[in-house]
N, C-alpha and C positions, 0 to 999 in steps of 0.2 A: 504494500500500500504506500506507494511513493507519495501520493498526495497528502498523506498524514504528516510527512516530514516538513511540508511547507507551512509557513506561518501566515495565516490570513483567515478569511472567512468567505462563505458563499451564502447567498440568500436562497431560502427555500420558498418557492412560489407555491401557494396553495389557493385554490379557488373552491370554496364549498359547493357541493352539488346543488344546494338550495339557492345559489346566487343567480339563478336564471331569471329572476324577476327584475333585476336591476337594469339590464341592457334594453329590454323592451320598454321599460318606463322612460329611460333616457331617449330612446328613439321617438317615442310619442311626444315627449317634451320638445325635442328638436324640430319636430314637424308641426308643432302647435301654431295656430294662426296668431297667437299673441306674441308680439315682438319682445315684450318684457320677459315672458317665460323662456323664449329662445335665447335671450341674452343671459338670463340667469343660468340656464343649463350649460351654456358655453363656458361658464366659470366653475362648473361642477368639480372638475379635477383639482382646482386650486383651493376649493373650500373644504371645510370640515365635513360637509355632507358626503364627500366621496368616501370618507372613513366610515360613515354611518351605514352605507350600503353593505360594506364588507362586515361591519360589526353585527348587523341584523342577520345577514346570511350565515355568519359564523355561529351566532347564538342559536339559530334554528337548527343548524347541523349538530351542535354540541348537545342541545337539549334532546334531540331525537336519538343521538347515539347514547346518551346517558340513560334514557328510558329503555332503549334496547338492551343495554348492559344489565340494568336492574332486572328486567324480565328474564334474561338469560341466566342470571345468577339464581333467581328464585326457581326457575325451571330445573336447574342442576340440583338444588337442595331438595325440591319436591320429588324428583326422580329417585334420589337415594332414600327418602322417607317412604316412598311407595314400594321400593324394592325390599325394605325392611319393615313392612307393615306388621308382621308378626311380633316384632320387638316393640313397635310404637304403640299399638292398641292397649296393651296392659299399662302403659305409662300415662295414658290420658287421664286427666283429673287426679293425678298423683303429684307428689312433690319431687319426683325423680326427673331426670333429664336423659336424653339420648345423646351420645357423642357422635358427631358426624365424622365419617371416615375420611372424606376428602379434605386433606390438610389445607387449612387456610381459606377454604371456600366461604366460611361465614364472614371472615374479615374482608374478603374480596367483595362480598355482597354489601357489607356495611360501607365500604369505601365507595362502591357504585351508588348506593342510596344517598350518601353524603354529597357526592358530586352532583347528582341529579337535584337534590334539594338546594344546594348552593346555586346552581345555574338557574333554577326556577325563582329563587329569591333575589338574585343579583339584579341590580338596576343599571341604568346608564351611568357610566363613569364620568365624573366631572372633567371637562376639558375636551371631550370628544365633540359634542354638539350641545351648546348651552341652551338654546331655545329654538328648536327646529320649527319651521313653519308648517302648518298643516296644509293639505291641498286647497282647502277653502281660503285660508289666509293668502296663499300664493296667488290664487285667482282674483281675490279682492284687490290685491296690490297691483296686479297686472293691468 
Protein backbone atom coordinates (compact mmCIF):
# COMPACT_ATOMS: atom_id res chain seq x y z
CA UNK A 1 0.00 0.00 0.00
CA UNK A 2 2.28 2.68 -1.29
CA UNK A 3 -0.39 5.36 -0.95
CA UNK A 4 -0.32 4.87 2.85
CA UNK A 5 3.25 6.17 2.92
CA UNK A 6 2.25 9.51 1.41
CA UNK A 7 1.25 12.28 3.78
CA UNK A 8 -1.91 14.00 2.71
CA UNK A 9 -5.59 13.48 2.46
CA UNK A 10 -8.29 12.69 -0.02
CA UNK A 11 -11.91 13.77 0.05
CA UNK A 12 -14.52 11.02 0.06
CA UNK A 13 -17.48 12.05 -2.01
CA UNK A 14 -20.79 10.66 -0.90
CA UNK A 15 -24.18 11.44 -2.25
CA UNK A 16 -27.02 9.93 -0.25
CA UNK A 17 -29.47 7.93 -2.37
CA UNK A 18 -32.23 10.12 -0.92
CA UNK A 19 -30.70 13.26 -2.46
CA UNK A 20 -32.63 12.83 -5.70
CA UNK A 21 -35.16 15.48 -4.71
CA UNK A 22 -32.67 18.37 -4.75
CA UNK A 23 -31.78 18.52 -8.46
CA UNK A 24 -35.40 18.46 -9.76
CA UNK A 25 -36.22 21.24 -7.29
CA UNK A 26 -33.33 23.34 -8.54
CA UNK A 27 -34.31 22.67 -12.16
CA UNK A 28 -37.85 23.85 -11.48
CA UNK A 29 -36.58 26.99 -9.76
CA UNK A 30 -34.21 27.74 -12.67
CA UNK A 31 -37.15 27.41 -15.07
CA UNK A 32 -39.44 29.59 -12.94
CA UNK A 33 -41.16 32.54 -14.63
CA UNK A 34 -40.10 34.61 -11.60
CA UNK A 35 -36.84 36.44 -12.28
CA UNK A 36 -36.33 36.85 -8.52
CA UNK A 37 -36.49 33.09 -7.96
CA UNK A 38 -34.15 32.43 -10.91
CA UNK A 39 -31.71 35.00 -9.47
CA UNK A 40 -31.85 33.41 -6.01
CA UNK A 41 -31.33 29.90 -7.31
CA UNK A 42 -28.32 31.11 -9.30
CA UNK A 43 -26.67 31.87 -5.94
CA UNK A 44 -27.69 28.50 -4.42
CA UNK A 45 -24.16 27.05 -4.47
CA UNK A 46 -22.71 30.10 -2.70
CA UNK A 47 -25.35 30.14 0.01
CA UNK A 48 -25.80 28.03 3.09
CA UNK A 49 -28.88 26.54 1.43
CA UNK A 50 -26.62 24.29 -0.63
CA UNK A 51 -25.52 22.67 2.63
CA UNK A 52 -29.14 22.27 3.66
CA UNK A 53 -29.96 20.02 0.70
CA UNK A 54 -27.12 17.68 1.58
CA UNK A 55 -27.95 17.88 5.29
CA UNK A 56 -31.60 16.93 4.77
CA UNK A 57 -30.70 14.16 2.32
CA UNK A 58 -28.09 12.81 4.72
CA UNK A 59 -30.55 12.96 7.61
CA UNK A 60 -33.15 10.99 5.64
CA UNK A 61 -30.54 8.36 4.76
CA UNK A 62 -29.14 8.09 8.30
CA UNK A 63 -32.56 7.80 9.96
CA UNK A 64 -33.61 5.15 7.45
CA UNK A 65 -30.41 3.18 7.94
CA UNK A 66 -30.71 3.50 11.73
CA UNK A 67 -34.28 2.19 11.63
CA UNK A 68 -33.18 -0.73 9.43
CA UNK A 69 -30.36 -1.57 11.86
CA UNK A 70 -32.70 -1.53 14.87
CA UNK A 71 -35.12 -3.83 13.07
CA UNK A 72 -32.29 -6.19 12.03
CA UNK A 73 -30.93 -6.33 15.59
CA UNK A 74 -34.36 -7.09 17.03
CA UNK A 75 -34.88 -9.78 14.38
CA UNK A 76 -31.58 -11.47 15.35
CA UNK A 77 -32.54 -11.47 19.03
CA UNK A 78 -36.08 -12.68 18.28
CA UNK A 79 -34.74 -15.52 16.13
CA UNK A 80 -32.55 -16.81 18.96
CA UNK A 81 -35.44 -16.55 21.43
CA UNK A 82 -37.69 -18.48 19.03
CA UNK A 83 -35.05 -21.17 18.60
CA UNK A 84 -34.81 -21.50 22.39
CA UNK A 85 -38.53 -21.32 23.11
CA UNK A 86 -38.37 -24.36 25.37
CA UNK A 87 -35.97 -22.48 27.66
CA UNK A 88 -37.85 -19.19 27.47
CA UNK A 89 -41.42 -20.28 28.28
CA UNK A 90 -40.66 -21.46 31.83
CA UNK A 91 -38.95 -18.12 32.55
CA UNK A 92 -41.95 -15.97 31.63
CA UNK A 93 -43.28 -14.09 34.68
CA UNK A 94 -40.35 -15.21 36.80
CA UNK A 95 -37.41 -13.26 38.17
CA UNK A 96 -34.99 -15.27 36.03
CA UNK A 97 -33.28 -14.16 32.83
CA UNK A 98 -32.05 -15.99 29.78
CA UNK A 99 -28.53 -15.38 28.53
CA UNK A 100 -28.34 -14.63 24.82
CA UNK A 101 -25.68 -16.79 23.15
CA UNK A 102 -24.72 -14.34 20.43
CA UNK A 103 -21.95 -12.40 22.11
CA UNK A 104 -22.43 -8.63 22.07
CA UNK A 105 -25.73 -8.68 20.17
CA UNK A 106 -27.67 -6.95 22.95
CA UNK A 107 -25.10 -4.15 23.14
CA UNK A 108 -25.17 -3.80 19.36
CA UNK A 109 -28.96 -3.50 19.55
CA UNK A 110 -28.67 -0.88 22.29
CA UNK A 111 -26.14 1.03 20.22
CA UNK A 112 -28.43 0.94 17.17
CA UNK A 113 -31.43 2.07 19.25
CA UNK A 114 -29.39 4.92 20.75
CA UNK A 115 -28.21 6.03 17.29
CA UNK A 116 -31.78 5.98 16.00
CA UNK A 117 -33.10 7.98 18.96
CA UNK A 118 -30.25 10.48 18.67
CA UNK A 119 -30.97 11.05 14.99
CA UNK A 120 -34.70 11.38 15.59
CA UNK A 121 -34.15 13.94 18.37
CA UNK A 122 -31.35 15.92 16.76
CA UNK A 123 -32.29 19.22 15.24
CA UNK A 124 -30.78 21.67 12.84
CA UNK A 125 -27.33 22.65 13.96
CA UNK A 126 -26.62 26.37 14.44
CA UNK A 127 -24.73 27.96 11.62
CA UNK A 128 -25.96 25.72 8.81
CA UNK A 129 -29.06 27.73 7.97
CA UNK A 130 -30.23 30.25 10.50
CA UNK A 131 -33.65 31.18 9.11
CA UNK A 132 -34.55 29.34 5.94
CA UNK A 133 -37.34 30.79 3.86
CA UNK A 134 -40.39 28.66 3.30
CA UNK A 135 -41.62 28.29 -0.29
CA UNK A 136 -44.48 30.66 0.56
CA UNK A 137 -42.07 33.31 1.84
CA UNK A 138 -39.90 32.92 -1.29
CA UNK A 139 -42.90 33.44 -3.54
CA UNK A 140 -44.13 36.44 -1.56
CA UNK A 141 -40.74 38.11 -1.86
CA UNK A 142 -40.45 37.35 -5.56
